[in-house]
N, CA, C, O and the ligand as a Tripos MOL2 file, in Angstrom:
@<TRIPOS>MOLECULE
protein
  293   291    74     0     0
PROTEIN
NO_CHARGES

@<TRIPOS>ATOM
      1 N           0.8440   -1.2030    0.0000 N.3       1 MET1
      2 CA          0.0000    0.0000    0.0000 C.3       1 MET1
      3 C           0.8750    1.2480    0.0000 C.2       1 MET1
      4 O           2.0820    1.1770    0.2290 O.2       1 MET1
      5 N           0.2530    2.3780   -0.2580 N.am      2 GLN2
      6 CA          0.9410    3.6600   -0.1780 C.3       2 GLN2
      7 C           0.6170    4.3430    1.1390 C.2       2 GLN2
      8 O          -0.5130    4.2880    1.6240 O.2       2 GLN2
      9 N           1.6250    4.9880    1.7080 N.am      3 CYS3
     10 CA          1.4030    5.7720    2.9170 C.3       3 CYS3
     11 C           0.3780    6.8680    2.6330 C.2       3 CYS3
     12 O           0.4660    7.5570    1.6170 O.2       3 CYS3
     13 N          -0.5970    7.0290    3.5350 N.am      4 SER4
     14 CA         -1.6370    8.0350    3.3310 C.3       4 SER4
     15 C          -1.1290    9.4450    3.5840 C.2       4 SER4
     16 O          -1.7840   10.4200    3.2160 O.2       4 SER4
     17 N           0.0300    9.5560    4.2080 N.am      5 VAL5
     18 CA          0.5830   10.8820    4.4980 C.3       5 VAL5
     19 C           1.5800   11.3060    3.4230 C.2       5 VAL5
     20 O           1.4280   12.3720    2.8250 O.2       5 VAL5
     21 N           2.6030   10.4770    3.1710 N.am      6 CYS6
     22 CA          3.6760   10.9140    2.2800 C.3       6 CYS6
     23 C           3.6520   10.2040    0.9280 C.2       6 CYS6
     24 O           4.3520   10.6300    0.0090 O.2       6 CYS6
     25 N           2.8750    9.1420    0.7800 N.am      7 GLY7
     26 CA          2.7660    8.4720   -0.5080 C.3       7 GLY7
     27 C           3.8410    7.4290   -0.7760 C.2       7 GLY7
     28 O           3.8270    6.7850   -1.8250 O.2       7 GLY7
     29 N           4.7740    7.2540    0.1600 N.am      8 ALA8
     30 CA          5.8130    6.2490   -0.0140 C.3       8 ALA8
     31 C           5.2260    4.8480    0.1920 C.2       8 ALA8
     32 O           4.1240    4.6900    0.7180 O.2       8 ALA8
     33 N           5.9810    3.8470   -0.2310 N.am      9 GLU9
     34 CA          5.5750    2.4620    0.0040 C.3       9 GLU9
     35 C           5.4980    2.2160    1.5070 C.2       9 GLU9
     36 O           6.4340    2.5490    2.2340 O.2       9 GLU9
     37 N           4.4110    1.6440    1.9770 N.am     10 ALA10
     38 CA          4.2030    1.4610    3.4050 C.3      10 ALA10
     39 C           3.5200    0.1280    3.6550 C.2      10 ALA10
     40 O           2.9600   -0.4910    2.7500 O.2      10 ALA10
     41 N           3.5820   -0.2940    4.9080 N.am     11 GLU11
     42 CA          2.9850   -1.5650    5.3060 C.3      11 GLU11
     43 C           1.6010   -1.3150    5.9010 C.2      11 GLU11
     44 O           1.4080   -0.3730    6.6690 O.2      11 GLU11
     45 N           0.6680   -2.1430    5.5500 N.am     12 ASN12
     46 CA         -0.6750   -2.0410    6.1080 C.3      12 ASN12
     47 C          -0.7850   -2.9790    7.3060 C.2      12 ASN12
     48 O          -0.7500   -4.1990    7.1490 O.2      12 ASN12
     49 N          -0.9190   -2.4050    8.5090 N.am     13 LEU13
     50 CA         -0.9820   -3.2100    9.7380 C.3      13 LEU13
     51 C          -2.3990   -3.3160   10.2680 C.2      13 LEU13
     52 O          -2.6100   -3.7590   11.3980 O.2      13 LEU13
     53 N          -3.3590   -2.9190    9.4740 N.am     14 THR14
     54 CA         -4.7350   -2.8660    9.9370 C.3      14 THR14
     55 C          -5.2300   -4.2530   10.3400 C.2      14 THR14
     56 O          -5.0810   -5.2170    9.5890 O.2      14 THR14
     57 N          -5.8110   -4.3450   11.5160 N.am     15 SER15
     58 CA         -6.4260   -5.5990   11.9270 C.3      15 SER15
     59 C          -7.9100   -5.5250   11.6250 C.2      15 SER15
     60 O          -8.4760   -4.4400   11.4930 O.2      15 SER15
     61 N          -8.5300   -6.6780   11.5190 N.am     16 GLY16
     62 CA         -9.9040   -6.7690   11.0540 C.3      16 GLY16
     63 C         -10.9090   -5.9800   11.8600 C.2      16 GLY16
     64 O         -11.9450   -5.5790   11.3290 O.2      16 GLY16
     65 N         -10.6280   -5.7480   13.1250 N.am     17 ASP17
     66 CA        -11.6480   -5.1140   13.9670 C.3      17 ASP17
     67 C         -11.4610   -3.6010   14.0780 C.2      17 ASP17
     68 O         -12.1810   -2.9410   14.8260 O.2      17 ASP17
     69 N         -10.4940   -3.0490   13.3350 N.am     18 PHE18
     70 CA        -10.2910   -1.6030   13.3990 C.3      18 PHE18
     71 C         -10.9500   -0.9280   12.2130 C.2      18 PHE18
     72 O         -10.7240   -1.3160   11.0670 O.2      18 PHE18
     73 N         -11.7620    0.0770   12.4850 N.am     19 ASP19
     74 CA        -12.5030    0.7690   11.4440 C.3      19 ASP19
     75 C         -11.6520    1.9070   10.8800 C.2      19 ASP19
     76 O         -11.8630    3.0770   11.2010 O.2      19 ASP19
     77 N         -10.7060    1.5480   10.0520 N.am     20 GLY20
     78 CA         -9.8080    2.5530    9.4940 C.3      20 GLY20
     79 C          -8.5400    1.8850    9.0120 C.2      20 GLY20
     80 O          -8.5500    0.7090    8.6480 O.2      20 GLY20
     81 N          -7.4470    2.6280    9.0080 N.am     21 LEU21
     82 CA         -6.1780    2.1340    8.5170 C.3      21 LEU21
     83 C          -5.1160    2.2460    9.5900 C.2      21 LEU21
     84 O          -5.0430    3.2490   10.3000 O.2      21 LEU21
     85 N          -4.2850    1.2080    9.7100 N.am     22 VAL22
     86 CA         -3.0790    1.2980   10.5280 C.3      22 VAL22
     87 C          -1.9100    1.1240    9.5730 C.2      22 VAL22
     88 O          -1.8320    0.1330    8.8470 O.2      22 VAL22
     89 N          -1.0070    2.0870    9.5760 N.am     23 VAL23
     90 CA          0.0560    2.1440    8.5780 C.3      23 VAL23
     91 C           1.4160    2.1800    9.2650 C.2      23 VAL23
     92 O           1.5950    2.8450   10.2860 O.2      23 VAL23
     93 N           2.3680    1.4550    8.6900 N.am     24 ARG24
     94 CA          3.7540    1.6120    9.1180 C.3      24 ARG24
     95 C           4.5570    2.0720    7.8990 C.2      24 ARG24
     96 O           4.7000    1.3460    6.9150 O.2      24 ARG24
     97 N           5.0660    3.2750    7.9940 N.am     25 CYS25
     98 CA          5.7950    3.8900    6.8860 C.3      25 CYS25
     99 C           7.2160    4.1700    7.3390 C.2      25 CYS25
    100 O           7.4460    4.5820    8.4760 O.2      25 CYS25
    101 N           8.1740    3.9420    6.4380 N.am     26 LYS26
    102 CA          9.5770    4.1820    6.7950 C.3      26 LYS26
    103 C           9.8170    5.6440    7.1410 C.2      26 LYS26
    104 O          10.6410    5.9550    8.0010 O.2      26 LYS26
    105 N           9.1010    6.5370    6.4740 N.am     27 ARG27
    106 CA          9.3090    7.9590    6.7150 C.3      27 ARG27
    107 C           8.4620    8.4830    7.8630 C.2      27 ARG27
    108 O           8.9200    9.3220    8.6400 O.2      27 ARG27
    109 N           7.2530    8.0040    7.9750 N.am     28 CYS28
    110 CA          6.2930    8.5800    8.9320 C.3      28 CYS28
    111 C           6.1960    7.7830   10.2210 C.2      28 CYS28
    112 O           5.6720    8.2940   11.2120 O.2      28 CYS28
    113 N           6.6830    6.5450   10.2430 N.am     29 GLY29
    114 CA          6.4910    5.7000   11.4090 C.3      29 GLY29
    115 C           5.1150    5.0480   11.3720 C.2      29 GLY29
    116 O           4.4860    4.9390   10.3200 O.2      29 GLY29
    117 N           4.6650    4.6190   12.5470 N.am     30 GLU30
    118 CA          3.3630    3.9680   12.6370 C.3      30 GLU30
    119 C           2.3100    4.9850   13.0250 C.2      30 GLU30
    120 O           2.5430    5.8480   13.8720 O.2      30 GLU30
    121 N           1.1540    4.8760   12.4010 N.am     31 TYR31
    122 CA          0.0470    5.7510   12.7680 C.3      31 TYR31
    123 C          -1.2490    5.0960   12.3480 C.2      31 TYR31
    124 O          -1.2510    4.1530   11.5570 O.2      31 TYR31
    125 N          -2.3460    5.5920   12.8750 N.am     32 GLU32
    126 CA         -3.6400    5.0920   12.4440 C.3      32 GLU32
    127 C          -4.5470    6.2430   12.0250 C.2      32 GLU32
    128 O          -4.4470    7.3640   12.5230 O.2      32 GLU32
    129 N          -5.4150    5.9260   11.1110 N.am     33 VAL33
    130 CA         -6.3780    6.9100   10.6090 C.3      33 VAL33
    131 C          -7.7460    6.2530   10.6100 C.2      33 VAL33
    132 O          -7.9380    5.2210    9.9680 O.2      33 VAL33
    133 N          -8.6950    6.8360   11.3210 N.am     34 ALA34
    134 CA        -10.0510    6.2910   11.3120 C.3      34 ALA34
    135 C         -10.6660    6.4720    9.9270 C.2      34 ALA34
    136 O         -10.3530    7.4220    9.2090 O.2      34 ALA34
    137 N         -11.5370    5.5490    9.5750 N.am     35 ASP35
    138 CA        -12.2190    5.5950    8.2880 C.3      35 ASP35
    139 C         -12.8690    6.9460    8.0200 C.2      35 ASP35
    140 O         -12.8110    7.4690    6.9070 O.2      35 ASP35
    141 N         -13.4880    7.5000    9.0580 N.am     36 ALA36
    142 CA        -14.2120    8.7580    8.9100 C.3      36 ALA36
    143 C         -13.2830    9.9190    8.5760 C.2      36 ALA36
    144 O         -13.7270   10.9360    8.0440 O.2      36 ALA36
    145 N         -12.0000    9.7730    8.8860 N.am     37 VAL37
    146 CA        -11.0390   10.8540    8.7080 C.3      37 VAL37
    147 C         -10.2650   10.6970    7.3960 C.2      37 VAL37
    148 O          -9.7410   11.6670    6.8500 O.2      37 VAL37
    149 N         -10.2040    9.4600    6.9030 N.am     38 LEU38
    150 CA         -9.2970    9.1450    5.8000 C.3      38 LEU38
    151 C          -9.5590    9.9790    4.5470 C.2      38 LEU38
    152 O          -8.6220   10.5190    3.9590 O.2      38 LEU38
    153 N         -10.8080   10.0900    4.1360 N.am     39 ASN39
    154 CA        -11.1100   10.8490    2.9180 C.3      39 ASN39
    155 C         -10.6940   12.3040    3.0340 C.2      39 ASN39
    156 O         -10.1380   12.8820    2.1010 O.2      39 ASN39
    157 N         -10.9730   12.8880    4.1940 N.am     40 ASP40
    158 CA        -10.5800   14.2840    4.4070 C.3      40 ASP40
    159 C          -9.0660   14.4200    4.4130 C.2      40 ASP40
    160 O          -8.5210   15.3900    3.8850 O.2      40 ASP40
    161 N          -8.3950   13.4560    5.0060 N.am     41 LEU41
    162 CA         -6.9330   13.5000    5.0490 C.3      41 LEU41
    163 C          -6.3580   13.4890    3.6290 C.2      41 LEU41
    164 O          -5.4520   14.2600    3.3110 O.2      41 LEU41
    165 N          -6.8910   12.6130    2.7900 N.am     42 LEU42
    166 CA         -6.3530   12.4650    1.4360 C.3      42 LEU42
    167 C          -6.6230   13.6910    0.5780 C.2      42 LEU42
    168 O          -5.9580   13.9040   -0.4360 O.2      42 LEU42
    169 N          -7.5940   14.4950    0.9820 N.am     43 ARG43
    170 CA         -7.9040   15.7050    0.2260 C.3      43 ARG43
    171 C          -6.9540   16.8550    0.5680 C.2      43 ARG43
    172 O          -6.8530   17.8260   -0.1820 O.2      43 ARG43
    173 N          -6.2690   16.7450    1.6870 N.am     44 LEU44
    174 CA         -5.3250   17.7930    2.0880 C.3      44 LEU44
    175 C          -4.0700   17.7450    1.2260 C.2      44 LEU44
    176 O          -3.7680   16.7210    0.6140 O.2      44 LEU44
    177 N          -3.3460   18.8500    1.1810 N.am     45 ASP45
    178 CA         -2.0750   18.7820    0.4730 C.3      45 ASP45
    179 C          -1.0130   18.1670    1.3880 C.2      45 ASP45
    180 O          -1.2430   17.9340    2.5750 O.2      45 ASP45
    181 N           0.1590   17.9130    0.7930 N.am     46 PHE46
    182 CA          1.1980   17.1680    1.4930 C.3      46 PHE46
    183 C           1.5610   17.7990    2.8390 C.2      46 PHE46
    184 O           1.6210   17.1070    3.8550 O.2      46 PHE46
    185 N           1.8010   19.1000    2.8430 N.am     47 ASP47
    186 CA          2.2210   19.7700    4.0750 C.3      47 ASP47
    187 C           1.1660   19.6350    5.1710 C.2      47 ASP47
    188 O           1.4970   19.4440    6.3410 O.2      47 ASP47
    189 N          -0.0890   19.7350    4.7890 N.am     48 ALA48
    190 CA         -1.1580   19.6360    5.7770 C.3      48 ALA48
    191 C          -1.2690   18.2140    6.3370 C.2      48 ALA48
    192 O          -1.5730   18.0290    7.5160 O.2      48 ALA48
    193 N          -1.0210   17.2150    5.4870 N.am     49 ARG49
    194 CA         -1.0570   15.8240    5.9700 C.3      49 ARG49
    195 C           0.0900   15.5730    6.9530 C.2      49 ARG49
    196 O          -0.0990   14.9510    7.9990 O.2      49 ARG49
    197 N           1.2760   16.0660    6.6010 N.am     50 VAL50
    198 CA          2.4160   15.9050    7.5000 C.3      50 VAL50
    199 C           2.1340   16.6190    8.8270 C.2      50 VAL50
    200 O           2.4440   16.0910    9.8950 O.2      50 VAL50
    201 N           1.5540   17.8030    8.7570 N.am     51 ALA51
    202 CA          1.2340   18.5580    9.9710 C.3      51 ALA51
    203 C           0.2250   17.8020   10.8300 C.2      51 ALA51
    204 O           0.3360   17.7920   12.0560 O.2      51 ALA51
    205 N          -0.7560   17.1700   10.1920 N.am     52 ALA52
    206 CA         -1.7560   16.4050   10.9420 C.3      52 ALA52
    207 C          -1.1060   15.2240   11.6580 C.2      52 ALA52
    208 O          -1.4600   14.8990   12.7920 O.2      52 ALA52
    209 N          -0.1510   14.5880   10.9810 N.am     53 LEU53
    210 CA          0.5500   13.4670   11.6040 C.3      53 LEU53
    211 C           1.4090   13.9570   12.7710 C.2      53 LEU53
    212 O           1.4400   13.3290   13.8300 O.2      53 LEU53
    213 N           2.1000   15.0700   12.5770 N.am     54 GLU54
    214 CA          2.9220   15.6150   13.6620 C.3      54 GLU54
    215 C           2.0680   15.9380   14.8820 C.2      54 GLU54
    216 O           2.4660   15.6780   16.0180 O.2      54 GLU54
    217 N           0.9010   16.5030   14.6370 N.am     55 MET55
    218 CA         -0.0090   16.8310   15.7340 C.3      55 MET55
    219 C          -0.4410   15.5580   16.4620 C.2      55 MET55
    220 O          -0.5100   15.5240   17.6910 O.2      55 MET55
    221 N          -0.7260   14.5230   15.6930 N.am     56 ALA56
    222 CA         -1.1390   13.2500   16.2970 C.3      56 ALA56
    223 C          -0.0100   12.6530   17.1260 C.2      56 ALA56
    224 O          -0.2440   12.1040   18.2020 O.2      56 ALA56
    225 N           1.2200   12.7640   16.6190 N.am     57 LYS57
    226 CA          2.3630   12.2150   17.3560 C.3      57 LYS57
    227 C           2.5510   12.9450   18.6730 C.2      57 LYS57
    228 O           2.8290   12.3290   19.7020 O.2      57 LYS57
    229 N           2.3990   14.2570   18.6350 N.am     58 ARG58
    230 CA          2.5530   15.0320   19.8630 C.3      58 ARG58
    231 C           1.4660   14.6820   20.8720 C.2      58 ARG58
    232 O           1.7270   14.5920   22.0710 O.2      58 ARG58
    233 N           0.2540   14.4860   20.3810 N.am     59 ALA59
    234 CA         -0.8590   14.1660   21.2770 C.3      59 ALA59
    235 C          -0.7060   12.7700   21.8640 C.2      59 ALA59
    236 O          -1.1320   12.5230   22.9930 O.2      59 ALA59
    237 N          -0.1020   11.8530   21.1090 N.am     60 ALA60
    238 CA         -0.0480   10.4620   21.5440 C.3      60 ALA60
    239 C           1.0850   10.2090   22.5400 C.2      60 ALA60
    240 O           0.9510    9.3490   23.4110 O.2      60 ALA60
    241 N           2.1790   10.9300   22.4330 N.am     61 GLY61
    242 CA          3.3220   10.6370   23.2750 C.3      61 GLY61
    243 C           4.0940    9.4580   22.7210 C.2      61 GLY61
    244 O           3.6650    8.8360   21.7500 O.2      61 GLY61
    245 N           5.2420    9.1390   23.3350 N.am     62 PRO62
    246 CA          6.1750    8.1660   22.7650 C.3      62 PRO62
    247 C           5.7010    6.7090   22.8030 C.2      62 PRO62
    248 O           6.1670    5.9020   21.9980 O.2      62 PRO62
    249 N           4.8020    6.3540   23.6980 N.am     63 ASP63
    250 CA          4.4390    4.9410   23.8670 C.3      63 ASP63
    251 C           3.1080    4.5670   23.2430 C.2      63 ASP63
    252 O           2.6510    3.4330   23.3840 O.2      63 ASP63
    253 N           2.4890    5.5030   22.5610 N.am     64 THR64
    254 CA          1.1730    5.2520   21.9880 C.3      64 THR64
    255 C           1.2290    5.4960   20.4900 C.2      64 THR64
    256 O           1.8880    6.4300   20.0350 O.2      64 THR64
    257 N           0.5510    4.6740   19.7330 N.am     65 ARG65
    258 CA          0.4980    4.8860   18.3000 C.3      65 ARG65
    259 C          -0.3640    6.1100   18.0010 C.2      65 ARG65
    260 O          -1.5100    6.1860   18.4450 O.2      65 ARG65
    261 N           0.1810    7.0670   17.2500 N.am     66 PRO66
    262 CA         -0.6100    8.2580   16.9640 C.3      66 PRO66
    263 C          -1.8240    7.9550   16.0910 C.2      66 PRO66
    264 O          -1.7550    7.1500   15.1630 O.2      66 PRO66
    265 N          -2.9210    8.6080   16.4040 N.am     67 ALA67
    266 CA         -4.1370    8.4760   15.6090 C.3      67 ALA67
    267 C          -4.4310    9.8410   14.9940 C.2      67 ALA67
    268 O          -4.6800   10.8100   15.7120 O.2      67 ALA67
    269 N          -4.4020    9.9160   13.6700 N.am     68 ILE68
    270 CA         -4.6130   11.1950   12.9990 C.3      68 ILE68
    271 C          -6.0740   11.6080   13.1370 C.2      68 ILE68
    272 O          -6.9890   10.8400   12.8390 O.2      68 ILE68
    273 N          -6.2650   12.8330   13.5940 N.am     69 ALA69
    274 CA         -7.6020   13.4130   13.6960 C.3      69 ALA69
    275 C          -7.5490   14.7810   13.0470 C.2      69 ALA69
    276 O          -6.5180   15.4520   13.1000 O.2      69 ALA69
    277 N          -8.6290   15.1990   12.4420 N.am     70 LEU70
    278 CA         -8.5770   16.4460   11.6890 C.3      70 LEU70
    279 C          -9.4800   17.5140   12.2780 C.2      70 LEU70
    280 O          -9.7160   18.5380   11.6360 O.2      70 LEU70
    281 N          -9.9860   17.3070   13.4690 N.am     71 ASP71
    282 CA        -10.9420   18.2900   13.9920 C.3      71 ASP71
    283 C         -10.3050   19.6580   14.2120 C.2      71 ASP71
    284 O         -11.0130   20.6640   14.2670 O.2      71 ASP71
    285 N          -8.9680   19.7110   14.3400 N.am     72 ALA72
    286 CA         -8.3040   20.9960   14.5270 C.3      72 ALA72
    287 C          -7.8730   21.6130   13.1960 C.2      72 ALA72
    288 O          -7.4120   22.7540   13.1670 O.2      72 ALA72
    289 N          -8.0170   20.8810   12.1100 N.am     73 ALA73
    290 CA         -7.5180   21.3870   10.8260 C.3      73 ALA73
    291 C          -8.5280   22.3170   10.1600 C.2      73 ALA73
    292 O          -8.2690   22.8320    9.0720 O.2      73 ALA73
    293 ZN          4.7270    8.0490    5.0480 Zn       74 ZN74
@<TRIPOS>BOND
     1     1     2 1
     2     2     3 1
     3     3     4 2
     4     3     5 am
     5     5     6 1
     6     6     7 1
     7     7     8 2
     8     7     9 am
     9     9    10 1
    10    10    11 1
    11    11    12 2
    12    11    13 am
    13    13    14 1
    14    14    15 1
    15    15    16 2
    16    15    17 am
    17    17    18 1
    18    18    19 1
    19    19    20 2
    20    19    21 am
    21    21    22 1
    22    22    23 1
    23    23    24 2
    24    23    25 am
    25    25    26 1
    26    26    27 1
    27    27    28 2
    28    27    29 am
    29    29    30 1
    30    30    31 1
    31    31    32 2
    32    31    33 am
    33    33    34 1
    34    34    35 1
    35    35    36 2
    36    35    37 am
    37    37    38 1
    38    38    39 1
    39    39    40 2
    40    39    41 am
    41    41    42 1
    42    42    43 1
    43    43    44 2
    44    43    45 am
    45    45    46 1
    46    46    47 1
    47    47    48 2
    48    47    49 am
    49    49    50 1
    50    50    51 1
    51    51    52 2
    52    51    53 am
    53    53    54 1
    54    54    55 1
    55    55    56 2
    56    55    57 am
    57    57    58 1
    58    58    59 1
    59    59    60 2
    60    59    61 am
    61    61    62 1
    62    62    63 1
    63    63    64 2
    64    63    65 am
    65    65    66 1
    66    66    67 1
    67    67    68 2
    68    67    69 am
    69    69    70 1
    70    70    71 1
    71    71    72 2
    72    71    73 am
    73    73    74 1
    74    74    75 1
    75    75    76 2
    76    75    77 am
    77    77    78 1
    78    78    79 1
    79    79    80 2
    80    79    81 am
    81    81    82 1
    82    82    83 1
    83    83    84 2
    84    83    85 am
    85    85    86 1
    86    86    87 1
    87    87    88 2
    88    87    89 am
    89    89    90 1
    90    90    91 1
    91    91    92 2
    92    91    93 am
    93    93    94 1
    94    94    95 1
    95    95    96 2
    96    95    97 am
    97    97    98 1
    98    98    99 1
    99    99   100 2
   100    99   101 am
   101   101   102 1
   102   102   103 1
   103   103   104 2
   104   103   105 am
   105   105   106 1
   106   106   107 1
   107   107   108 2
   108   107   109 am
   109   109   110 1
   110   110   111 1
   111   111   112 2
   112   111   113 am
   113   113   114 1
   114   114   115 1
   115   115   116 2
   116   115   117 am
   117   117   118 1
   118   118   119 1
   119   119   120 2
   120   119   121 am
   121   121   122 1
   122   122   123 1
   123   123   124 2
   124   123   125 am
   125   125   126 1
   126   126   127 1
   127   127   128 2
   128   127   129 am
   129   129   130 1
   130   130   131 1
   131   131   132 2
   132   131   133 am
   133   133   134 1
   134   134   135 1
   135   135   136 2
   136   135   137 am
   137   137   138 1
   138   138   139 1
   139   139   140 2
   140   139   141 am
   141   141   142 1
   142   142   143 1
   143   143   144 2
   144   143   145 am
   145   145   146 1
   146   146   147 1
   147   147   148 2
   148   147   149 am
   149   149   150 1
   150   150   151 1
   151   151   152 2
   152   151   153 am
   153   153   154 1
   154   154   155 1
   155   155   156 2
   156   155   157 am
   157   157   158 1
   158   158   159 1
   159   159   160 2
   160   159   161 am
   161   161   162 1
   162   162   163 1
   163   163   164 2
   164   163   165 am
   165   165   166 1
   166   166   167 1
   167   167   168 2
   168   167   169 am
   169   169   170 1
   170   170   171 1
   171   171   172 2
   172   171   173 am
   173   173   174 1
   174   174   175 1
   175   175   176 2
   176   175   177 am
   177   177   178 1
   178   178   179 1
   179   179   180 2
   180   179   181 am
   181   181   182 1
   182   182   183 1
   183   183   184 2
   184   183   185 am
   185   185   186 1
   186   186   187 1
   187   187   188 2
   188   187   189 am
   189   189   190 1
   190   190   191 1
   191   191   192 2
   192   191   193 am
   193   193   194 1
   194   194   195 1
   195   195   196 2
   196   195   197 am
   197   197   198 1
   198   198   199 1
   199   199   200 2
   200   199   201 am
   201   201   202 1
   202   202   203 1
   203   203   204 2
   204   203   205 am
   205   205   206 1
   206   206   207 1
   207   207   208 2
   208   207   209 am
   209   209   210 1
   210   210   211 1
   211   211   212 2
   212   211   213 am
   213   213   214 1
   214   214   215 1
   215   215   216 2
   216   215   217 am
   217   217   218 1
   218   218   219 1
   219   219   220 2
   220   219   221 am
   221   221   222 1
   222   222   223 1
   223   223   224 2
   224   223   225 am
   225   225   226 1
   226   226   227 1
   227   227   228 2
   228   227   229 am
   229   229   230 1
   230   230   231 1
   231   231   232 2
   232   231   233 am
   233   233   234 1
   234   234   235 1
   235   235   236 2
   236   235   237 am
   237   237   238 1
   238   238   239 1
   239   239   240 2
   240   239   241 am
   241   241   242 1
   242   242   243 1
   243   243   244 2
   244   243   245 am
   245   245   246 1
   246   246   247 1
   247   247   248 2
   248   247   249 am
   249   249   250 1
   250   250   251 1
   251   251   252 2
   252   251   253 am
   253   253   254 1
   254   254   255 1
   255   255   256 2
   256   255   257 am
   257   257   258 1
   258   258   259 1
   259   259   260 2
   260   259   261 am
   261   261   262 1
   262   262   263 1
   263   263   264 2
   264   263   265 am
   265   265   266 1
   266   266   267 1
   267   267   268 2
   268   267   269 am
   269   269   270 1
   270   270   271 1
   271   271   272 2
   272   271   273 am
   273   273   274 1
   274   274   275 1
   275   275   276 2
   276   275   277 am
   277   277   278 1
   278   278   279 1
   279   279   280 2
   280   279   281 am
   281   281   282 1
   282   282   283 1
   283   283   284 2
   284   283   285 am
   285   285   286 1
   286   286   287 1
   287   287   288 2
   288   287   289 am
   289   289   290 1
   290   290   291 1
   291   291   292 2
@<TRIPOS>SUBSTRUCTURE
     1 MET1         2 RESIDUE 1 A MET
     2 GLN2         6 RESIDUE 1 A GLN
     3 CYS3        10 RESIDUE 1 A CYS
     4 SER4        14 RESIDUE 1 A SER
     5 VAL5        18 RESIDUE 1 A VAL
     6 CYS6        22 RESIDUE 1 A CYS
     7 GLY7        26 RESIDUE 1 A GLY
     8 ALA8        30 RESIDUE 1 A ALA
     9 GLU9        34 RESIDUE 1 A GLU
    10 ALA10       38 RESIDUE 1 A ALA
    11 GLU11       42 RESIDUE 1 A GLU
    12 ASN12       46 RESIDUE 1 A ASN
    13 LEU13       50 RESIDUE 1 A LEU
    14 THR14       54 RESIDUE 1 A THR
    15 SER15       58 RESIDUE 1 A SER
    16 GLY16       62 RESIDUE 1 A GLY
    17 ASP17       66 RESIDUE 1 A ASP
    18 PHE18       70 RESIDUE 1 A PHE
    19 ASP19       74 RESIDUE 1 A ASP
    20 GLY20       78 RESIDUE 1 A GLY
    21 LEU21       82 RESIDUE 1 A LEU
    22 VAL22       86 RESIDUE 1 A VAL
    23 VAL23       90 RESIDUE 1 A VAL
    24 ARG24       94 RESIDUE 1 A ARG
    25 CYS25       98 RESIDUE 1 A CYS
    26 LYS26      102 RESIDUE 1 A LYS
    27 ARG27      106 RESIDUE 1 A ARG
    28 CYS28      110 RESIDUE 1 A CYS
    29 GLY29      114 RESIDUE 1 A GLY
    30 GLU30      118 RESIDUE 1 A GLU
    31 TYR31      122 RESIDUE 1 A TYR
    32 GLU32      126 RESIDUE 1 A GLU
    33 VAL33      130 RESIDUE 1 A VAL
    34 ALA34      134 RESIDUE 1 A ALA
    35 ASP35      138 RESIDUE 1 A ASP
    36 ALA36      142 RESIDUE 1 A ALA
    37 VAL37      146 RESIDUE 1 A VAL
    38 LEU38      150 RESIDUE 1 A LEU
    39 ASN39      154 RESIDUE 1 A ASN
    40 ASP40      158 RESIDUE 1 A ASP
    41 LEU41      162 RESIDUE 1 A LEU
    42 LEU42      166 RESIDUE 1 A LEU
    43 ARG43      170 RESIDUE 1 A ARG
    44 LEU44      174 RESIDUE 1 A LEU
    45 ASP45      178 RESIDUE 1 A ASP
    46 PHE46      182 RESIDUE 1 A PHE
    47 ASP47      186 RESIDUE 1 A ASP
    48 ALA48      190 RESIDUE 1 A ALA
    49 ARG49      194 RESIDUE 1 A ARG
    50 VAL50      198 RESIDUE 1 A VAL
    51 ALA51      202 RESIDUE 1 A ALA
    52 ALA52      206 RESIDUE 1 A ALA
    53 LEU53      210 RESIDUE 1 A LEU
    54 GLU54      214 RESIDUE 1 A GLU
    55 MET55      218 RESIDUE 1 A MET
    56 ALA56      222 RESIDUE 1 A ALA
    57 LYS57      226 RESIDUE 1 A LYS
    58 ARG58      230 RESIDUE 1 A ARG
    59 ALA59      234 RESIDUE 1 A ALA
    60 ALA60      238 RESIDUE 1 A ALA
    61 GLY61      242 RESIDUE 1 A GLY
    62 PRO62      246 RESIDUE 1 A PRO
    63 ASP63      250 RESIDUE 1 A ASP
    64 THR64      254 RESIDUE 1 A THR
    65 ARG65      258 RESIDUE 1 A ARG
    66 PRO66      262 RESIDUE 1 A PRO
    67 ALA67      266 RESIDUE 1 A ALA
    68 ILE68      270 RESIDUE 1 A ILE
    69 ALA69      274 RESIDUE 1 A ALA
    70 LEU70      278 RESIDUE 1 A LEU
    71 ASP71      282 RESIDUE 1 A ASP
    72 ALA72      286 RESIDUE 1 A ALA
    73 ALA73      290 RESIDUE 1 A ALA
    74 ZN74       293 GROUP 0 **** ****
């Protein structure tokens, strides 16, 4: 699959019971995007997607997988 943030080749770690995508990207690390957020995320330009991921990483802290949310965008 392609990373939803940077477009690079990425691994899809999504498990069957998660309503969205879990991605492991060499550039972005691991993150998750809920289904409801994914379409809006893909409509953003590159800088805005990276910013959304950075915000999620800051909110999650080092031991939690960041979950991208766009309510602040
Ligand atoms: Zn990426």
